[in-house]
C-alpha positions as CSV (number, residue, x, y, z in Angstrom):
1,M,93.8,96.1,120.1
2,T,92.1,92.8,120.8
3,P,93.6,90.4,123.4
4,S,94.9,88.2,120.6
5,A,96.5,91.2,118.9
6,R,98.2,92.2,122.1
7,L,99.5,88.6,122.4
8,S,100.9,88.9,118.9
9,G,102.5,92.2,119.8
10,A,104.2,90.6,122.8
11,I,105.6,87.8,120.6
12,D,106.9,90.3,118.1
13,L,108.5,92.4,120.9
14,L,110.2,89.3,122.4
15,A,111.5,88.5,118.9
16,T,112.9,92.0,118.6
17,V,114.6,91.8,122.0
18,E,116.1,88.4,121.2
19,A,117.4,89.6,117.9
20,S,119.8,91.9,119.8
21,P,120.8,89.8,122.8
22,R,123.5,92.2,124.0
23,R,121.2,95.3,123.9
24,P,119.0,96.3,126.8
25,A,115.4,95.1,126.3
26,D,114.0,98.5,127.2
27,A,116.0,100.1,124.3
28,S,114.7,97.5,121.9
29,A,111.2,98.1,123.2
30,N,111.5,101.9,122.7
31,D,112.5,101.3,119.1
32,Y,109.7,98.7,118.6
33,F,106.9,101.1,119.8
34,R,108.4,104.1,118.1
35,A,108.0,102.3,114.8
36,R,104.4,101.5,115.7
37,R,103.0,104.8,117.0
38,Y,99.5,103.6,116.1
39,I,99.6,101.4,119.3
40,G,98.0,103.3,122.1
41,S,99.4,103.7,125.6
42,G,97.1,101.1,127.1
43,D,98.0,98.6,124.5
44,R,101.7,99.4,124.8
45,R,101.5,98.6,128.5
46,A,99.7,95.3,127.9
47,V,102.1,94.2,125.2
48,S,105.2,95.1,127.2
49,D,103.8,93.6,130.4
50,R,103.3,90.2,128.8
51,A,106.8,90.4,127.2
52,W,108.3,91.3,130.5
53,K,106.5,88.5,132.3
54,V,108.3,86.1,129.9
55,L,111.6,87.8,130.6
56,R,111.2,87.5,134.3
57,A,110.5,83.8,134.1
58,R,112.8,83.1,131.1
59,F,114.9,80.4,132.8
60,R,111.9,78.5,134.3
61,I,109.9,78.7,131.1
62,T,112.9,77.5,129.0
63,W,113.5,74.7,131.5
64,W,109.9,73.5,131.1
65,L,109.9,73.7,127.3
66,A,113.1,71.6,127.2
67,R,111.4,69.1,129.6
68,V,108.5,68.7,127.1
69,G,110.9,68.5,124.1
70,A,110.2,72.0,122.7
71,G,112.4,74.9,121.7
72,A,112.3,78.3,123.3
73,T,110.9,80.4,120.4
74,P,109.2,83.7,121.2
75,R,105.8,82.0,120.3
76,L,106.3,79.1,122.7
77,L,107.8,81.2,125.4
78,T,104.7,83.4,125.4
79,A,102.3,80.5,125.1
80,A,104.1,78.6,127.8
81,S,104.0,81.6,130.2
82,L,100.2,81.6,129.9
83,M,100.0,77.8,130.5
84,L,102.3,78.1,133.6
85,E,100.1,80.9,134.9
86,G,97.1,78.6,134.9
87,W,95.5,79.0,131.5
88,Q,93.8,75.9,130.0
89,F,95.2,74.7,126.7
90,T,91.9,75.4,124.9
91,G,92.2,79.1,125.9
92,V,95.8,79.4,124.7
93,D,94.8,77.6,121.5
94,Q,92.0,80.0,120.9
95,A,94.2,83.0,121.6
96,F,96.5,81.9,118.7
97,S,93.5,82.4,116.5
98,G,95.2,83.4,113.3
99,G,92.6,86.2,113.0
100,Q,93.3,89.8,112.0
101,F,96.4,91.0,113.9
102,G,96.5,87.8,116.0
103,P,99.3,85.2,116.2
104,E,99.2,82.4,113.6
105,P,97.5,79.2,114.8
106,L,99.6,76.8,116.8
107,I,101.1,74.0,114.8
108,D,101.0,70.4,115.8
109,V,104.4,70.3,117.5
110,E,103.5,73.4,119.5
111,R,100.2,72.0,120.6
112,A,101.8,68.8,121.7
113,A,104.3,70.6,123.9
114,L,101.7,73.0,125.4
115,R,99.3,70.1,126.2
116,K,102.0,68.6,128.4
117,L,102.2,71.9,130.4
118,E,98.5,71.9,131.3
119,G,98.1,71.9,135.1
120,R,101.7,72.8,135.7
121,N,103.1,75.9,137.3
122,F,106.5,77.7,137.4
123,D,108.0,75.3,140.0
124,H,108.9,71.6,140.0
125,P,110.9,69.4,142.4
126,D,113.4,68.5,139.7
127,M,114.1,72.1,138.9
128,P,117.7,73.2,139.8
129,D,117.9,76.0,142.3
130,F,119.6,78.4,139.9
131,I,116.7,77.9,137.5
132,R,114.2,78.5,140.2
133,A,116.1,81.6,141.3
134,E,116.1,82.9,137.7
135,V,119.9,83.4,137.5
136,P,122.6,82.0,135.2
137,E,124.3,78.9,136.7
138,W,127.7,80.4,136.9
139,I,126.6,83.4,139.0
140,F,124.4,81.4,141.4
141,P,127.2,80.7,143.9
142,Y,127.8,84.4,144.3
143,F,124.2,84.9,145.4
144,V,124.4,81.9,147.7
145,K,127.5,83.6,149.3
146,R,125.6,86.9,149.6
147,F,122.3,85.7,151.0
148,G,122.7,82.2,152.4
149,D,119.5,80.6,153.7
150,S,117.4,83.7,152.6
151,L,118.5,83.4,149.0
152,M,115.3,82.1,147.5
153,A,113.1,84.6,149.3
154,E,115.4,87.4,148.1
155,M,115.4,86.2,144.6
156,A,111.6,85.8,144.5
157,V,111.2,89.6,145.3
158,L,114.0,90.5,142.9
159,G,111.9,88.8,140.2
160,E,108.8,91.0,140.9
161,P,108.0,94.2,139.0
162,A,109.4,97.3,140.6
163,P,107.2,100.3,141.5
164,L,107.9,103.7,140.0
165,D,109.8,105.9,142.4
166,L,110.2,109.7,142.1
167,R,112.4,112.2,143.9
168,V,110.7,115.4,144.7
169,N,112.9,118.4,143.8
170,L,112.9,120.5,147.0
171,L,114.5,123.4,145.1
172,K,111.1,124.0,143.5
173,T,108.4,122.4,145.6
174,T,107.5,120.3,148.6
175,R,106.6,116.6,148.7
176,E,103.0,117.5,149.5
177,Q,102.7,120.0,146.6
178,A,104.3,117.5,144.2
179,R,101.8,114.8,145.2
180,A,99.0,117.3,144.6
181,V,100.2,118.1,141.1
182,L,100.6,114.4,140.3
183,G,97.1,113.8,141.7
184,G,95.8,116.5,139.3
185,E,97.3,114.3,136.5
186,G,95.3,111.3,137.8
187,I,98.5,109.8,139.3
188,A,98.2,108.6,142.9
189,A,101.6,108.7,144.7
190,E,102.5,107.8,148.3
191,N,105.4,109.0,150.4
192,T,108.4,106.6,150.4
193,T,109.1,105.1,153.8
194,L,112.8,105.7,153.8
195,S,113.7,108.7,151.7
196,P,112.4,112.0,153.0
197,F,111.9,113.4,149.6
198,G,110.6,110.3,147.7
199,L,107.3,109.4,146.2
200,R,106.2,106.0,145.1
201,I,103.7,105.0,142.4
202,P,102.7,101.4,142.6
203,E,102.8,100.7,138.9
204,R,104.4,102.2,135.8
205,R,102.8,105.4,134.6
206,A,103.7,107.9,131.9
207,V,104.9,110.7,134.2
208,T,107.6,112.3,131.9
209,T,105.0,114.0,129.7
210,G,103.0,115.5,132.6
211,P,103.2,118.9,134.3
212,A,105.0,117.7,137.4
213,F,107.9,116.2,135.5
214,Q,108.1,118.9,132.8
215,A,108.2,121.6,135.4
216,G,111.1,119.9,137.2
217,L,109.1,119.2,140.3
218,V,109.9,115.5,140.3
219,E,112.6,113.3,138.8
220,I,112.5,109.5,138.3
221,Q,114.9,107.9,140.8
222,D,114.7,104.7,142.8
223,E,114.4,105.2,146.5
224,G,117.6,103.3,147.0
225,S,119.5,105.7,144.8
226,Q,118.0,108.6,146.8
227,L,119.4,106.9,150.0
228,V,122.9,106.7,148.4
229,A,122.7,110.5,147.8
230,L,121.8,110.9,151.5
231,L,124.8,108.8,152.4
232,C,127.0,111.5,150.9
233,D,125.9,113.9,153.7
234,V,126.5,117.0,151.7
235,A,125.8,120.6,152.8
236,P,125.6,124.0,151.2
237,G,129.0,125.5,150.3
238,M,130.8,122.2,149.9
239,R,133.0,121.2,146.9
240,V,131.6,117.8,145.6
241,L,132.8,115.6,142.8
242,D,130.4,113.1,141.2
243,W,133.1,111.0,139.5
244,C,130.9,108.6,137.5
245,A,128.0,111.1,137.0
246,G,126.4,109.6,133.9
247,A,123.3,111.5,133.0
248,G,123.3,113.2,136.4
249,G,120.6,111.5,138.5
250,K,122.6,111.6,141.8
251,T,124.1,114.9,140.8
252,L,120.7,116.5,140.8
253,A,119.9,115.0,144.2
254,L,123.2,116.4,145.6
255,A,122.6,119.8,144.2
256,M,119.1,119.9,145.8
257,M,120.5,118.9,149.2
258,M,123.2,121.6,148.9
259,D,120.4,124.1,148.1
260,N,122.2,125.1,144.9
261,K,125.1,126.5,147.0
262,G,128.7,125.4,146.7
263,Q,130.2,123.5,143.7
264,I,129.5,120.2,142.2
265,V,131.6,118.8,139.3
266,A,129.8,116.1,137.3
267,A,132.5,114.0,135.6
268,D,132.2,111.1,133.3
269,V,134.0,109.4,130.5
270,S,131.0,109.6,128.2
271,A,130.3,112.9,126.4
272,P,126.7,111.8,125.3
273,R,125.8,111.0,128.9
274,L,127.1,114.3,130.2
275,E,125.2,116.1,127.4
276,G,122.1,114.3,128.5
277,A,122.5,115.8,131.9
278,V,122.2,119.4,130.6
279,R,118.4,119.2,130.0
280,R,117.8,117.6,133.4
281,L,119.9,120.3,135.2
282,R,117.9,123.1,133.5
283,R,114.6,121.5,134.2
284,A,115.5,121.1,137.9
285,G,116.7,124.7,138.2
286,V,120.2,123.6,139.2
287,H,123.0,126.0,138.6
288,N,125.9,125.0,140.9
289,V,127.0,122.1,138.7
290,E,129.8,122.1,136.1
291,R,130.4,119.2,133.8
292,H,133.8,117.6,133.0
293,L,134.7,114.9,130.5
294,T,137.4,112.8,131.9
295,E,140.2,111.8,129.5
296,S,143.5,110.0,129.7
297,G,146.3,112.3,130.9
298,D,143.8,114.8,132.1
299,K,145.6,117.9,133.6
300,W,142.3,118.9,135.2
301,A,142.7,116.0,137.6
302,K,146.2,117.0,138.7
303,R,145.1,120.5,139.5
304,R,142.2,119.3,141.7
305,A,144.0,116.6,143.7
306,K,142.9,116.5,147.3
307,T,140.5,119.4,147.0
308,F,137.0,118.0,147.3
309,D,135.0,117.6,150.5
310,R,133.0,114.7,149.0
311,V,133.7,112.4,146.1
312,L,130.9,110.1,145.0
313,V,131.9,107.0,143.0
314,D,128.8,105.5,141.6
315,A,130.8,102.7,140.0
316,P,129.9,100.8,136.9
317,C,128.7,97.3,138.0
318,T,126.8,94.2,137.0
319,G,123.5,95.9,138.0
320,T,122.2,92.8,139.7
321,G,120.3,95.0,142.2
322,T,118.2,96.4,139.3
323,W,116.9,93.1,137.9
324,R,113.4,94.0,139.0
325,R,113.5,96.8,136.4
326,N,115.8,95.1,133.9
327,P,115.0,91.3,134.0
328,D,116.7,90.8,130.7
329,A,120.0,91.9,132.2
330,R,120.4,88.5,133.9
331,L,120.3,86.9,130.4
332,R,123.2,89.0,129.2
333,I,125.7,88.9,132.0
334,T,128.8,86.8,131.6
335,P,131.7,85.8,133.8
336,T,133.9,88.0,131.7
337,D,131.7,91.0,132.5
338,L,132.1,90.5,136.2
339,S,135.8,90.0,136.0
340,E,136.3,93.1,133.9
341,L,134.0,95.2,136.0
342,R,135.8,94.3,139.2
343,E,139.1,95.3,137.7
344,K,137.6,98.6,136.5
345,Q,136.0,99.3,139.9
346,A,139.3,98.9,141.6
347,K,141.0,101.4,139.3
348,I,138.2,103.9,139.6
349,I,138.2,103.8,143.4
350,Q,141.9,104.4,143.5
351,T,141.8,107.3,141.0
352,A,138.8,108.9,142.7
353,A,140.5,108.7,146.1
354,G,143.1,111.2,144.8
355,F,140.5,113.9,144.8
356,V,139.5,113.6,148.4
357,K,140.9,116.3,150.7
358,P,142.3,115.5,154.1
359,G,139.3,115.0,156.4
360,G,137.0,114.6,153.3
361,R,135.0,111.5,152.3
362,M,134.7,109.2,149.4
363,I,131.4,107.5,148.9
364,Y,131.6,104.2,146.9
365,A,128.3,102.9,145.6
366,T,127.0,100.3,143.2
367,C,123.6,98.9,142.3
368,S,125.0,95.4,142.7
369,L,124.1,92.7,145.2
370,L,127.4,90.9,144.9
371,A,130.0,91.1,147.7
372,E,132.7,90.9,145.1
373,E,131.8,94.3,143.7
374,N,131.0,95.8,147.1
375,A,132.6,95.0,150.5
376,D,135.4,93.0,148.8
377,Q,136.4,96.1,146.8
378,I,136.4,98.3,149.9
379,E,138.6,95.8,151.9
380,K,141.0,95.6,149.0
381,F,141.2,99.4,148.8
382,L,141.7,99.9,152.5
383,A,144.5,97.3,152.5
384,N,146.4,99.6,150.1
385,N,145.4,103.0,151.4
386,A,146.2,103.3,155.1
387,D,145.1,107.0,155.2
388,F,141.5,106.0,154.6
389,S,139.1,104.3,157.1
390,V,135.4,103.3,157.0
391,M,132.8,105.6,158.5
392,P,129.8,103.5,159.6
393,A,126.6,104.4,157.8
394,A,124.9,104.5,161.2
395,D,127.1,107.5,162.1
396,I,125.6,109.6,159.3
397,A,122.5,111.5,160.6
398,T,121.0,112.0,157.1
399,V,120.5,108.2,156.6
400,P,117.3,106.7,158.0
401,R,118.0,104.1,160.7
402,A,115.6,101.7,159.1
403,A,117.9,101.6,156.0
404,I,121.0,100.5,158.0
405,G,121.7,96.9,158.9
406,A,124.3,95.4,161.3
407,G,127.4,96.2,159.3
408,P,129.1,99.5,158.5
409,Y,127.8,99.8,155.0
410,L,124.5,100.8,153.4
411,S,123.2,97.5,152.0
412,L,119.8,97.6,150.4
413,T,117.7,94.8,148.9
414,P,114.2,94.7,147.3
415,R,113.0,92.2,149.9
416,Q,114.3,93.9,153.0
417,H,113.9,97.6,152.0
418,G,111.5,97.7,149.0
419,T,114.2,99.4,147.0
420,D,116.5,98.3,144.2
421,G,119.6,96.5,145.5
422,F,122.2,99.1,146.4
423,F,125.5,99.1,148.3
424,G,127.2,102.2,149.8
425,A,130.4,102.7,151.8
426,V,131.8,105.9,153.2
427,L,135.6,106.2,153.4
428,V,137.2,109.1,155.3
429,R,140.6,110.4,154.5
430,A,142.7,111.1,157.6
431,A,143.1,114.8,158.5
432,A,146.5,116.3,157.7
C-alpha cells in the first residue's frame, strides 16, 4: 500500500470503530482486517498504528478541532493528528490526494480548519487539564485523588503504546530457551526486570502464529499480571480457586508455579470464556485445572465453602490500568459503569471469601488505577469481616522488592514499574 492508501485505511478503520462506540476497538479492528485479507501484515500495522495514534490523543485532537471550528470526523481527526505531530499543511493536503486507494481530496472547510493548526502541537495553555490528561472530565478527580502532583506524568506514560510482554511457560522450557526460539523467528526479546519468567518485546509482533507460541513455550501476559500471580504465593499440592478466571491467563501462571501439582478450579460466569481456556490449557501442557461455570444457587459453592488454600479474585473493573493497550476504553467509560462495577466488586469479594479455609488467603486484584475499586474495596470488606486481615505484599517472598511501594498492597503503574496498572491485596483468614 502507498502512504496515501495507508492513510485512507486508517480513516476507514476509525470510522469502523466509531460506528460501534460501545465495542472494544481491537474487536472492530479484527473484523475490519479479517474482511480485507489482501492487506499485508506491514500495512495492517501501519494502518492500525495511525488509527491508534488518533485514539490515544482523541480528547486533545477533538479540543483543537473545536477551537478552529471543525467537527471531529474520522477524516479530520486523522489529518489533524498529522498536523499536530508537525506536518506542514501542504504535506497533509498532498496525502489526501484522491488518487487510487487514497483518501478523497480535502474540501474547503477542511482545508481552512487544518491551516489554522499549522505550527501547533498537542498542548496549549488554555487546554483543560482533563483534556491534556486524555480522560473524561467526570473521572478526572478520581485520578487527581490517586496521583496528586504526579498525575500528569503518570497520565503521559499511560498514553504511550505498551510493549508486548510474554510469560515463559516453565513447565515446558526455560526463559533462555524461549528467547532463543523467539530469536529464531526473528523476534528479539529481553528479560523483564520484575517478573522472573517474563520476556518483553519492545513493539507489537505477530507471535501467536510462531513456533514458540504454538508449542506452548510462551503466553501473552503483561508483566503486571504476572506479578499478581506471584502475589498468590502458591505451591505444589495446594487447592486454589481462580474465582473470575475468564479465559485462564492467571490460571495458567498459577498452574505453572504449582508445577502441575495440586488442584486449581477455574471458575467464571461466562461459558464462552471458560471454553476459550481449554485450548490454552492444552497448549501449555496444564492438567491440574478443572473448570466450573458459576450459576445462581450453585450447590457446588456450598460443598466447597472454606476449603481452598488460595482464592484469587481478579475482579471485573474499569480497566483504567490497561489504557496503554486499550486507549479507546477511556472514550467508553461512564459514571454508571464505575458505580455498577464497585457494587459488583463488593459482592464478588464477599462471595469469594466464603471459599477461603482458615489460615488461607484471598488475593483481590484489578487492572484499575482508581482507589475506589482497590484500597477502598478492601477497607470496606475488612470492616465487615473481622476474621480477615491484610498481609503486606512485602511479606511475600515471591514478589520482587522493586514492585512493592510503601503501603501494604501491590500497586503498579506504567510510569513507576513499566507494567500495566495493577492493584493486588492479600487477605488472610484467621486460623481456626
